[in-house]
C-alpha positions as a Markdown table, in Angstrom:
| # | Residue | x | y | z |
|---|---|---|---|---|
| 1 | Met | 36.4 | 20.9 | 26.5 |
| 2 | Met | 36.2 | 20.8 | 22.7 |
| 3 | Lys | 37.4 | 17.2 | 22.7 |
| 4 | Lys | 34.6 | 16.2 | 25.1 |
| 5 | Ile | 31.9 | 17.9 | 22.9 |
| 6 | Leu | 33.3 | 16.2 | 19.7 |
| 7 | Gly | 33.4 | 12.8 | 21.6 |
| 8 | Leu | 29.8 | 13.3 | 22.8 |
| 9 | Phe | 28.7 | 14.2 | 19.3 |
| 10 | Leu | 30.3 | 11.1 | 17.8 |
| 11 | Tyr | 28.7 | 8.9 | 20.5 |
| 12 | Val | 25.2 | 10.3 | 19.8 |
| 13 | Thr | 25.7 | 9.9 | 16.1 |
| 14 | Leu | 26.7 | 6.2 | 16.4 |
| 15 | Ala | 23.9 | 5.5 | 18.8 |
| 16 | Leu | 21.3 | 6.9 | 16.4 |
| 17 | Ala | 22.7 | 5.0 | 13.4 |
| 18 | Ser | 22.7 | 1.7 | 15.3 |
| 19 | Thr | 19.0 | 2.1 | 16.2 |
| 20 | Gly | 18.0 | 2.8 | 12.6 |
| 21 | Cys | 17.1 | 6.4 | 13.1 |
| 22 | Phe | 19.1 | 7.2 | 10.0 |
| 23 | Ser | 17.9 | 5.7 | 6.7 |
| 24 | Gln | 20.8 | 3.9 | 4.9 |
| 25 | Gln | 21.2 | 5.1 | 1.3 |
| 26 | Gln | 22.1 | 2.8 | -1.6 |
| 27 | Gly | 22.4 | 4.4 | -5.0 |
| 28 | Gly | 20.4 | 7.4 | -3.8 |
| 29 | Gln | 17.4 | 5.3 | -2.8 |
| 30 | Lys | 16.2 | 4.5 | 0.7 |
| 31 | Glu | 16.6 | 1.0 | 1.9 |
| 32 | Pro | 13.3 | -1.0 | 2.1 |
| 33 | Val | 11.5 | -0.6 | 5.4 |
| 34 | Thr | 11.3 | -3.7 | 7.5 |
| 35 | Leu | 8.0 | -4.0 | 9.1 |
| 36 | Gln | 8.2 | -6.4 | 12.0 |
| 37 | Lys | 4.4 | -6.5 | 12.4 |
| 38 | Ala | 3.7 | -7.5 | 8.8 |
| 39 | Asp | 2.3 | -10.9 | 8.8 |
| 40 | Val | 3.0 | -12.6 | 5.4 |
| 41 | Thr | 1.3 | -15.9 | 6.2 |
| 42 | Val | -1.6 | -15.2 | 3.8 |
| 43 | Ile | 0.9 | -14.3 | 1.1 |
| 44 | Arg | 2.6 | -17.7 | 1.5 |
| 45 | Gln | -0.8 | -19.4 | 1.5 |
| 46 | Phe | -1.7 | -17.5 | -1.7 |
| 47 | Ser | 1.5 | -18.6 | -3.3 |
| 48 | Asp | 1.0 | -22.2 | -2.4 |
| 49 | Val | -2.6 | -22.4 | -3.8 |
| 50 | Leu | -1.5 | -20.8 | -7.0 |
| 51 | Ala | 1.4 | -23.2 | -7.4 |
| 52 | Asn | -0.7 | -26.2 | -6.7 |
| 53 | Lys | -3.9 | -24.9 | -8.3 |
| 54 | Glu | -5.8 | -25.8 | -5.2 |
| 55 | Arg | -9.3 | -24.4 | -6.0 |
| 56 | Glu | -10.9 | -25.0 | -2.7 |
| 57 | Lys | -8.1 | -23.4 | -0.7 |
| 58 | Phe | -8.1 | -20.5 | -3.1 |
| 59 | Val | -11.8 | -19.9 | -2.6 |
| 60 | Glu | -11.3 | -20.1 | 1.1 |
| 61 | Leu | -9.0 | -17.0 | 0.9 |
| 62 | Phe | -12.0 | -14.8 | -0.1 |
| 63 | Ala | -15.1 | -16.7 | 0.8 |
| 64 | Pro | -17.8 | -16.2 | 1.9 |
| 65 | Ala | -17.5 | -12.7 | 0.4 |
| 66 | Glu | -17.1 | -12.1 | -3.3 |
| 67 | Leu | -13.7 | -11.6 | -5.1 |
| 68 | Arg | -13.4 | -8.2 | -6.7 |
| 69 | Ile | -11.6 | -8.3 | -10.1 |
| 70 | Tyr | -10.3 | -5.5 | -12.2 |
| 71 | Arg | -8.7 | -6.0 | -15.6 |
| 72 | Gly | -7.3 | -2.9 | -17.3 |
| 73 | Phe | -5.5 | -2.3 | -20.5 |
| 74 | Ala | -3.1 | 0.4 | -19.5 |
| 75 | Ser | -0.8 | -0.3 | -22.5 |
| 76 | Gly | -3.7 | 0.1 | -24.9 |
| 77 | Asn | -6.6 | -2.0 | -26.3 |
| 78 | Leu | -4.6 | -3.2 | -29.3 |
| 79 | Gly | -7.7 | -3.5 | -31.2 |
| 80 | Ala | -8.8 | -6.9 | -29.8 |
| 81 | Arg | -8.6 | -6.9 | -26.0 |
| 82 | Gly | -12.1 | -5.9 | -25.2 |
| 83 | Asp | -13.3 | -3.5 | -22.6 |
| 84 | Ser | -11.8 | -2.9 | -19.2 |
| 85 | Leu | -13.5 | -5.0 | -16.5 |
| 86 | Ile | -14.6 | -4.2 | -12.9 |
| 87 | Glu | -16.7 | -7.0 | -11.5 |
| 88 | Thr | -17.2 | -9.3 | -8.5 |
| 89 | Phe | -17.1 | -13.0 | -8.8 |
| 90 | Thr | -18.1 | -15.8 | -6.4 |
| 91 | Ala | -16.7 | -19.3 | -5.7 |
| 92 | Arg | -18.7 | -20.9 | -8.5 |
| 93 | Asp | -17.0 | -18.7 | -11.1 |
| 94 | Ile | -13.6 | -20.0 | -10.3 |
| 95 | Lys | -12.5 | -23.0 | -12.5 |
| 96 | Gln | -10.3 | -25.9 | -11.3 |
| 97 | Asp | -7.3 | -24.4 | -12.9 |
| 98 | Leu | -7.8 | -21.1 | -11.1 |
| 99 | Thr | -9.1 | -19.2 | -14.1 |
| 100 | Ile | -12.3 | -17.3 | -14.8 |
| 101 | Asp | -13.8 | -17.1 | -18.3 |
| 102 | Ile | -14.5 | -13.6 | -19.6 |
| 103 | Asp | -16.7 | -13.1 | -22.6 |
| 104 | Gly | -14.7 | -11.8 | -25.6 |
| 105 | Gln | -11.4 | -11.9 | -23.8 |
| 106 | Thr | -8.7 | -14.4 | -22.7 |
| 107 | Pro | -9.6 | -16.0 | -19.3 |
| 108 | Leu | -8.4 | -14.4 | -16.2 |
| 109 | Asp | -5.5 | -16.7 | -15.1 |
| 110 | Phe | -4.4 | -16.1 | -11.5 |
| 111 | Pro | -1.3 | -18.4 | -11.5 |
| 112 | Trp | -0.1 | -16.7 | -14.7 |
| 113 | Leu | -0.3 | -13.2 | -13.0 |
| 114 | Phe | 2.2 | -14.2 | -10.3 |
| 115 | Pro | 4.9 | -16.5 | -11.6 |
| 116 | Gly | 7.7 | -14.9 | -9.6 |
| 117 | Leu | 5.7 | -15.3 | -6.4 |
| 118 | Ile | 5.2 | -19.0 | -7.2 |
| 119 | Glu | 8.9 | -19.4 | -7.9 |
| 120 | Gln | 9.9 | -17.8 | -4.6 |
| 121 | Lys | 7.2 | -19.8 | -2.7 |
| 122 | Gly | 5.9 | -16.6 | -1.2 |
| 123 | Thr | 9.2 | -15.9 | 0.7 |
| 124 | Gly | 11.9 | -13.3 | 0.5 |
| 125 | Leu | 9.5 | -10.5 | -0.4 |
| 126 | Val | 10.9 | -7.0 | 0.1 |
| 127 | Ile | 8.3 | -5.0 | 2.1 |
| 128 | Tyr | 7.6 | -1.2 | 1.5 |
| 129 | Pro | 5.2 | 1.0 | 3.5 |
| 130 | Leu | 2.1 | 2.3 | 1.8 |
| 131 | Ala | 0.1 | 5.3 | 3.0 |
| 132 | Thr | -3.2 | 4.4 | 4.7 |
| 133 | Gly | -6.1 | 5.3 | 2.4 |
| 134 | Ala | -4.1 | 4.7 | -0.8 |
| 135 | Ile | -6.2 | 1.8 | -1.8 |
| 136 | Asp | -9.7 | 2.4 | -3.2 |
| 137 | Leu | -11.3 | -0.9 | -4.4 |
| 138 | Gln | -14.0 | 1.2 | -6.1 |
| 139 | Asn | -11.6 | 3.1 | -8.2 |
| 140 | Pro | -8.6 | 0.9 | -9.4 |
| 141 | Pro | -7.3 | 3.4 | -12.0 |
| 142 | Ala | -6.8 | 6.0 | -9.3 |
| 143 | Thr | -5.3 | 3.5 | -6.9 |
| 144 | Leu | -2.9 | 2.4 | -9.6 |
| 145 | Ser | -1.8 | 5.9 | -10.2 |
| 146 | Arg | -1.0 | 6.3 | -6.4 |
| 147 | Leu | 0.7 | 2.9 | -6.5 |
| 148 | Gln | 2.9 | 3.9 | -9.4 |
| 149 | Glu | 4.0 | 7.0 | -7.5 |
| 150 | Ala | 4.8 | 4.8 | -4.4 |
| 151 | Leu | 6.7 | 2.3 | -6.6 |
| 152 | Ala | 8.7 | 4.8 | -8.6 |
| 153 | Gly | 12.4 | 4.0 | -8.4 |
| 154 | Lys | 12.0 | 0.6 | -6.8 |
| 155 | Thr | 14.6 | -1.8 | -8.2 |
| 156 | Glu | 12.0 | -4.7 | -8.1 |
| 157 | Leu | 10.1 | -2.9 | -10.9 |
| 158 | Val | 12.8 | -3.3 | -13.3 |
| 159 | Asp | 12.5 | -7.1 | -13.7 |
| 160 | Gly | 9.0 | -7.5 | -12.2 |
| 161 | Val | 10.3 | -9.1 | -9.0 |
| 162 | Pro | 7.3 | -9.5 | -6.5 |
| 163 | Leu | 7.2 | -7.2 | -3.5 |
| 164 | Leu | 4.7 | -6.3 | -0.8 |
| 165 | Leu | 3.2 | -2.9 | 0.1 |
| 166 | Val | 1.8 | -2.7 | 3.6 |
| 167 | Thr | -0.2 | 0.0 | 5.4 |
| 168 | Asp | -0.3 | 0.5 | 9.1 |
| 169 | Lys | -4.0 | -0.7 | 9.0 |
| 170 | Asn | -2.9 | -4.3 | 7.9 |
| 171 | Ala | -3.9 | -3.9 | 4.3 |
| 172 | Gln | -1.4 | -5.5 | 2.0 |
| 173 | Val | -0.8 | -5.2 | -1.8 |
| 174 | Leu | 1.2 | -7.9 | -3.4 |
| 175 | Val | 2.7 | -6.5 | -6.5 |
| 176 | Glu | 4.3 | -8.3 | -9.4 |
| 177 | Ala | 4.6 | -5.7 | -12.0 |
| 178 | Gln | 6.9 | -3.5 | -14.1 |
| 179 | Ile | 6.9 | 0.1 | -15.2 |
| 180 | Ile | 7.3 | 0.0 | -19.0 |
| 181 | Asp | 7.5 | 3.2 | -21.0 |
| 182 | Gly | 6.1 | 5.0 | -18.0 |
| 183 | Ile | 3.1 | 2.6 | -17.7 |
| 184 | Leu | 2.6 | 0.3 | -14.7 |
| 185 | Val | 1.6 | -3.2 | -15.8 |
| 186 | Gly | 1.4 | -6.5 | -14.0 |
| 187 | Gly | -0.5 | -8.4 | -11.3 |
| 188 | Phe | -1.8 | -7.1 | -8.0 |
| 189 | Ala | -3.4 | -8.9 | -5.1 |
| 190 | Ile | -5.0 | -6.9 | -2.3 |
| 191 | Phe | -5.5 | -8.4 | 1.2 |
| 192 | Asp | -7.0 | -7.2 | 4.4 |
| 193 | Glu | -5.1 | -9.1 | 7.1 |
| 194 | Ser | -5.9 | -12.8 | 6.2 |
| 195 | Arg | -8.5 | -12.3 | 3.6 |
| 196 | Leu | -8.1 | -11.8 | -0.2 |
| 197 | Leu | -10.2 | -8.8 | -1.3 |
| 198 | Ala | -9.3 | -8.2 | -4.9 |
| 199 | Ile | -7.0 | -9.2 | -7.8 |
| 200 | Trp | -6.1 | -6.7 | -10.5 |
| 201 | Asp | -4.8 | -7.7 | -14.0 |
| 202 | Val | -3.2 | -4.7 | -15.7 |
| 203 | Arg | -1.6 | -5.2 | -19.0 |
């Protein structure tokens, strides 16, 4: 009788493991979650237009709405960076090289923010889940604080390898950033299904 019980236990354990009910561990960290429903088409389009500096196709990703931009100096102003910026821009503000001029600051340079994404051609991104409601476009600093908590311990943050955060409401956050001295810095692009909503430049 005991052998039958042990045999049944082993069978159930193997069945659960094979269906993914147990999270595999590697170095004490959960494996990335594979979201079969995550459509990364727009991420690949974004990568292509950045690589080729195709202004019209870039504009199509957010038009006819405006593009929300946040630039924050999380690592300090350093005496010359200017003020943090939260603004919306339209198609006419986007220059041919996919930059936006900012008074008193270096231009916003979108390809410069995502070199790893361009190199990878928008493919091979590790996808992690993100809690619904974590993104507040009206309050980037608060959102970044939540993102830093969600990204803590992720190996991609060591070298700034791009990754994708996805909610169950089809919101996607492309992240190419690092946590340096406890501060999250890098580039973030926020999408809602196939539309680009915002780009954040945190340095």
